[in-house]
N, C-alpha and C positions, 0 to 999 in steps of 0.2 A: 072478322079479321083476325082476332086473337086465336080463334080455333084453327084457321088456316096456317098461321105462324107456328102453332104447336105441332101441327101435322108435318110441317117442313122440318122441324127440329127433331121429331121423334126418331127417324131412321138413324141420324147421327148419334143420338143418345143411346139407342139400342146397340149400335156397333161398338161405341165406347164402353158400354156396360159389359157386353159379352166378350169382347176381344181384349179389354184392358183391365177394367176394375175387378171382375170376378177372378181372372187368372192371377192378378197381383195379390189380391187378398188371400187366395188359396196358397200361393207360394210363401206369403209372409207368415201366415198363422197355421197352415197345415200342409207342409210340403209332403212329397211322396213317402208314405210309410211312417210319418211322424205325426204325433198328436199335438194339439195346441199346448197342452200341459208340458210336454217335453221342450217345446220351443221357449216357453216362458221360464222354465227351469234353467235352460242353457243361457238365456238372457240374464237371469239373476247371477249366475256364476261369472259371466263375462263382466258384468258391472262391478263385481267385487274382486276381480283378478287384476293385479297391478299391470300385467303385460297388456291385457285388453284395454285397461283404462288409459295406458300410455298411447295406444293406437287411437282411441277416441279423442283424447286431448290433442294429439298431433294433427288428426284430420280436421278437427274444429279450428285449431289455431291457424293451420296453413290455409284453410278455406277462407277464414276471416281476413288474413293478410292479403291473399290474392284478390279478394273482393275490394278491400280498401285501395289497393294499388291500382286495380283496373278502373274503379270509379274515379280515383284521383287523377289518373292519366286520361281516361276516356271522356270525362265530363267537359274539361276545358277544350279538348279537340272538337267535341260535338257542339259546344257553344260557339266556337269560332266558325265552324262550318255553317251552323244555322243562321248566323248573323252576317255571313259573307255575301257581298253583292258581286263578287267576281264571277266571270263566266266559267271559270275553272272550278267553281265550288262543287259542281256535280262530279267532276273528274276526281277531285281530292276525296270526296266521300266514297267514290268507288274504290279508290286506292286504299282507303282506310279499312274497308270491309272485304277487300280482295282476299286476305288470308283465310277467310271463312270458306273459300272455294277450294282450298288445299286440304289434303288429308292431315289430320292431327299427327298421324304416325310420321309423315314426311317432315313436318315441322319439329317434332320431338327429336328425330334422328339428327337434325341440324344442331341441336343443343349437345348431343353426344360428341359431335365433332368439335364444337366450340369450347366445351367445358372439360374435355378430357385432359389428361396430364400433358399431352402433346398438342392440345388445342390452342386456339388463338389467345384466349384470355389468360390462361396460366403462363404461356410463353411471353405475352406482353408484360405481365407482372415481373417475370424473371428478367426480361431485357431492361426494364426500367430500374432494376435493382431493388424493387420493393420487397422481394422475397429471396431467400437463399436457394430454394429449389422450387420447381414447378408444383404448385399446390394441386391436390386432387379435389376438384369442385363437384365432380359427379357423386351421386349417392349421398347428397346432403340436402337439408331442407331448402337451402338457397337454390339448388338446381331445380327442385320441384316448383318453387315459387316462380322462378324465371320461366320455366316451361309452361305452367298453367296460365301465367299472366299473358304470355304471347298467344296462347290458345283462345283466351276469353276476352282479351282487350277489344277486338273488333266487335264482339257482341255487346260490350258495354257502350261502345261508341254508337252503334246502331240504335240501341234502346234509349240512350240519353238523347240522341239527335231527334228521334221521333217525338219525345216529350218537349224538347226545346223548340222544335219547329212549330208547335202549337201555341207557344207564347208569342203574342203579337209584338213585333219589334217596336210598334208605336208606343207601347207601354214604357219602353226604355226612354224614348224621347220625352214622353209626358213626365216621367219621374225627374229627368234632368231639367226639364222646363220649370219644375217646382223647386229646384235648388239642390237636388240630390246629385252627388258626383257619381262617376262610373262605378266605383267600388260599392257605394251604398245602394245604387240601383241594382247591381248584380245580386247582392246579398238580401235585399229587402223585397225585390220584385221577381227577378228571374228564378232564383233558387227556390223560393216557396211555391211558385206556380208550376215549376217543373219537378217538384219533389215526388209526386206519385210516380212519375216516369223513372226517376232515379231509383226509387224503391224497387220497381219492377226489374230494372237493370241489375241492381245489387242482388236481388233474389235469383235471377237467372245465372249470374256469375257464380254465386255461392253454391247453388244446387249443382252446377256443372263441375265446379272445383272439388266438391265433396264426393261426387259420384264418379269422377274421371278415373279411368283405369290405366290406359296406355302410358300417359305421361308419368304418373307416379311410379309405375312399374319400371319403365326404362330409365328414368332419371333418379329414382330413389332406391331401386333394387330391394334387396332383403333387409338392408340396414334401416330404411325409413319406410316402414310399412304403414299403409293407410287402410281405412275400412274397405275401400274398393278392392285393393290387392288382397286383403285378408278374406274378403268374400269370395274372390276367385279361388283362393287356396282351399277354402272349405268346400266349395261346390265342385271343383274339378280335380283336386289333388287328394285331399283326405276324404272326400265324399261324406262330409258331416252336414247333413241337411238341417239339423236343428241349429247348429252354429251358424250356418249360412243364413237361415231365416232370421235368427236373432241379430246378426250383423246388419241385414237389410232393414230390420225394424229400427235399429239405432240410426242408420243413415236417413231413413224416412222421417223419424222424429226430429233429428237435427235440422233437416231442411225446412220442415213445417214450423218448428219453433223459431228459428231465425227469421223466416219469412213473416210469421205473425208478429214478432217483436219489432221488426223494421216497419211493418205496416202501421202498427200502433204508434210508433214514434213519429212516423210521417203525419198521421192524423192529428196527433197532439201538437206537432209543430205548426200544422196548417191552421189550427184553431187558436193558437196562442198569439 
């Protein structure tokens, strides 16, 4: 039986190895005409350059902020949907994930209209007398956070919902029957049991936020460069393959490091 299962898995693994892993490793460590030594030399210069350091810190910081906001907003929505007995629960879930069906470019262009100096939010602030002149909210970290949050919030809802749906609602009733109130039941029963799913959701959101290109490019411009936009510049404008590979390595390490730390924290929380 195990032999048959292995045979079924082998074609997929072979395709993954040939079509993804080998090309990715080649581009990371040995891009066209560049040796691995040149890549690591460029990586060392980037890690000691204040300009590149600022880009790394900005990317990490904004990625973490977007992740916290998406989980903070998406988890309660997913919880309410998973515990809802209304016949409209499925419709509400579909509405929550509907933005995933739209192009990220279209959604990002919406923020260009809203956040521009003549957009709805600056004009509203001006009308309310909170500012003397319409502020320029575009090309700021706030604009990037808002755009990325809109892009990845549905993903956080879906991933959290899949984890919460596996937590038996009867456990909530059992905990309340033993004297726990709703708040204690939520934090002592629901959150620990759905923790692994939340870690997956956070990892997906963080990886997407760190590697996203369109939204940071359109909403951040050249003022708020992130690793993804810098990678595009190196690979398409300056044609610096060593710098491009070094930037991709930094992005890869960031994603795996944060994913590993979050998984470790989730395991420790589950055993404590």
